[in-house]
N, C-alpha and C positions, 0 to 999 in steps of 0.2 A: 382574433385568430393568433396574433403574435404571442399572446400570453401562454399559449399551449406549446409553443416550440421548445422551450427549455425542458418541460416535462416529457415531451416526446423523446428528446435526446436521453433523458434519464431512464425512460422506459427501454430504450435501446440498450443502455448499459445493463439493465436487469435481464432483458431477453438474451443478450450475449452471455451473461453469467450463467443463466439456466442451461444454455447449450453446452457451455464449458463443463458444468457439473455432470451432464450426461456422459460426455467423453471421459471425464475423470473416473466415474463409476465403472466405465468399460475398461479402464486401465490405460487408456490412451492419454497419458498425462501431458505429452508435448502438445497435442492438439488443444487440450484444455487450456494450456498456457497461452496459446495464441488468442483464444477467446478472452482470456483475462486481459491481455494487451488491448484488445478491441474494446472491452469494457472500460479500461483505463482511459482510452481516447475519448469515449463518450462522457465519462465522468469529468474529464478535464474541460470539455467544452460546454457542458450544460450550465454551469455557474457563470461562465464567461458570457454566454449568449443571454442569460437572464439579466446580467448587469448591463450589457450593451443595449438590450431592448427595454431596460428599466421595468422588468416584470417579475421581480423577486417576490416570493410569497411563502407563507408558512407551510402551505401544502407542498410546494416545491422542495422545501428544506426537509420535510418529513419523508417525501417520496425518495429523495436522494439518499437518505440514511437507510431506508428499506431496501433500495436497490443495492447499495454498498454492502448491506448485510448478506445478500445472496452472492454477489460477485467477489467481494473481498472479505467475506466472513465464512460462509459455508463452503465455498469452493476451495479455498486454501486448506480448510480442515479436511475435505475429502482427499485432496492431493497428499497431505501428510499421512492420512489414514492408509492410503495405498502404498506410500513409501515405507511405512512401518510394517505393513503387511508383507512386503517383499524383502525386508531387511534380514540381516544375518542371524538374529535371534528373536524370533517372533512367536506369538501364541495366538490363541483365539481371541484374547481380550486386549492384549497390548496395543494393537493398532488404534483402538478407540481413544487412546491418549491424544491422537492427532486432533481431535475435536475440541481440545482445550484452546486451540487457536480460534475456533469459531466462538467459543464462550467468551474469551477475552476480547475478541473483535466486537461482540455485542456490547460488552461493558464499555469499550473504548468509544463506540458510536453513541451510546446513551450519555456518556460523560461529555462528549463533544457537544451534543445538543443542548446540554444544560449548564455548561461551563462558560460564563461570560468572558473569561480570559482568552477564549479561543475564537474570537471574532475575526482575527486576521491571520494568526499563526496557530500552531498546534501545541498542545501539552500532551506529550506521549507520541509514539510513532503512529503515523496515519496508516489506515488499513490498506490503501492501494499500494504503498511502497512495501509494506510487509508482505502482501500477497505476491507482488512481483518477485521478491526474494524467494519465497516458498516455491513459486512456479519455475524458478531457474534451476532448482535442484534436480528435476528429472533430466534436464539437458546436461548438467554437470556429471550426472551418473554415467553417461555414455563414455566419458573420458576418465573418470575416477570412481569406478564402481566400488572399490574397496573402502573408500572414504564415505561417500554418501550412502552406501549400503550398511553402514554401521548403525545398529540400533541405538547405541549409547549416544552417538552424535545427533541422531534425529530427535531423540528425547530431549537432549540439551538444547537443540535449536527450537523445539516446541516451547520449552520452559523460558528461554531467553527472549524469544519474540513475544510470547504472552506477557512477560514482564514489561517489555518496552512499550507495548500497546497501551498499558494503563499507568505508565510511569509519569513522573513529573518533569521529564526532560523536555525542554522547549525546542520545537522543531519548526523551521520556517515553511510556510505553505508554498506550493509550486503553482498556485493559481494566480493569474495576472489580472490586475484591474486596468493596467495600461502596459505599454512595452518600453517605457523610458529606462535608460541605463541607470540613472540616479536612484530610482525607487526599487529597481529589480536587479541590482548588481550581483548580489549573492546568488540569485536564481540563475542568472546567465552564466556565471562562473561554474556553478554546479552542473548545468546542462552541457556546457562545453567540455568540461572534464569527463563527464559521464559518457558523452558521445565518443570521446577519444578512447576511453576504456572499453566500451562496447565494440568499437571498430577493431580494436586490437585483440580482445579476448572473447567477443560475442557473449553468449549467455554466462560464461564463467566469470564475466566482469561484474555481474549483478551483486554478489556479496561485497565486492570492493566498492561498488556504487552506494550500497547501504551504509557502509562504514564512512564513506566520504560525506554522505548526507548528514549523518549524525555529527561528524567532526566539524563540518562547516557550520552547522547550526550552533554548536557549542561556541565556536570562535566568533560567529556573527553576533550572538546575543551577549556574549561576554564583552565584546567591543562596544556594543550598544549600551550596556549597563555602565561601562567605564566612562563613556561620553556623557551619559546622563548624570553621573556623580560629579563629573568635572563641571557640567553646566550649573549644578546646584551650588558648587563652591564659588 
C-alpha cells in the first residue's frame, strides 16, 4: 500500500494543475496561481515521501515529470498567453508566443530525465520556480499595470525564462533528503530570505526571490568548486 502514496501525491499535483488551467483559460489568473502553489506543495512532498518510505520507482519518476508538464509547463504557458492577450499591443496571433514557455518546459523536463548530472541538483532553472515567477505577474499587475501590461516586457520575460529553463546554469535543488543544517545550509538561507521578502512585498517579492535563487546557486557552486580545487592541490 505504501508504494502508492508518493504516486497519489503526484496525482494530486496533476489534478491541482488541471484545475488551475481551467481558471487560467477563464481569465481568473490569480485563482490559477493559487492552484500552482498547491501543485508546488504536492510536488515538494511526493519525492520526500518516496525517500522516507523507500519506495522510489521509475514509474514514479515518469509520473512526476508528466504531472509537472501540466502544472509547471502548460499552465504557465496559458497564463502568459492570457497576459499577452490583455497587453498594450496585442493581435490575434501574438499571445501564442506565451506557449514557448510550455515548449521549453517540456525540453527542460526531458533533459532532466536523461541528464545524469542532475541527480541531486539542477542544470537550468527548474519548472516549479519558473512557474511561480510567471504566476506572480497577474498579482503584480494590480499594482503596476503599466509595467506588466507591456507587450515588450512580457515577450522578454518569455524569452529569458525559456532560455533559463534549458541553460547550463547550475541550480541547487530545494528538495530535502534530511533537515540537517550542514547539508542544507544554502537551502535554509534561501528559504529564510525568501520568507522575509514575501512577508514584506507579498507576490511582488517573487521576481526578487527568483534572482536570489539564481544568485545563491551561483555563489554556492562557485564556492563548492573552489573547495574542490583546493582539495585537489
